[in-house]
C-alpha positions as a printed Julia matrix, in Angstrom:
66×3 Matrix{Float64}:
 -55.36    6.04    1.1
 -52.31    6.38    3.27
 -48.84    5.39    2.12
 -48.49    2.91    4.99
 -51.26    0.78    3.42
 -49.07    0.25    0.35
 -45.91   -0.9     2.16
 -46.86   -4.62    2.45
 -47.8    -4.72   -1.24
 -44.56   -3.01   -2.27
 -42.59   -5.52   -0.19
 -44.41   -8.43   -1.79
 -43.94   -7.09   -5.32
 -40.28   -6.2    -4.82
 -39.35   -9.6    -3.42
 -41.41  -11.45   -6.03
 -39.83   -9.57   -8.91
 -36.28   -9.88   -7.52
 -36.59  -13.61   -6.89
 -38.19  -14.26  -10.29
 -35.53  -12.17  -12.06
 -32.75  -14.13  -10.33
 -34.42  -17.39  -11.32
 -34.58  -16.26  -14.95
 -30.92  -15.19  -14.92
 -29.61  -18.49  -13.54
 -31.97  -20.74  -15.49
 -33.27  -20.55  -18.98
 -36.38  -18.5   -19.59
 -39.55  -20.46  -18.79
 -42.18  -21.18  -21.44
 -44.58  -18.37  -22.29
 -47.57  -20.07  -20.65
 -45.7   -20.21  -17.33
 -44.77  -16.54  -17.63
 -48.38  -15.59  -18.33
 -49.53  -17.62  -15.32
 -46.88  -16.06  -13.08
 -47.74  -12.51  -14.06
 -51.48  -13.22  -13.82
 -50.89  -14.44  -10.27
 -48.96  -11.28   -9.35
 -51.61   -9.02  -10.92
 -54.38  -10.99   -9.21
 -52.67  -10.65   -5.83
 -52.31   -6.89   -6.35
 -55.97   -6.46   -7.31
 -57.09   -8.6    -4.37
 -54.97   -6.52   -1.99
 -56.49   -3.25   -3.19
 -60.03   -4.61   -3.07
 -59.41   -5.77    0.5
 -58.04   -2.4     1.59
 -60.96   -0.53    0.0
 -63.46   -2.91    1.63
 -61.94   -2.44    5.07
 -61.8     1.32    4.71
 -65.4     1.55    3.52
 -66.58   -0.74    6.35
 -64.67    1.37    8.83
 -66.22    4.55    7.45
 -69.74    3.03    7.48
 -69.48    1.74   11.04
 -68.11    5.02   12.41
 -70.96    7.02   10.85
 -73.75    5.06   12.54
């Protein structure tokens, strides 16, 4: 995989983590169930992104070989 495929994901993760860190600094820490849900959402988005990239690359490879 090329590095340029990772740039949108890095932008999403960086902004998400910066915004959430600023929210935690200026407000009190949220309850643990909200933190678990937030981090599950971020992990789910990352996994979905990688599955999508791998699917597109494998489809591209399959269609160019036939």
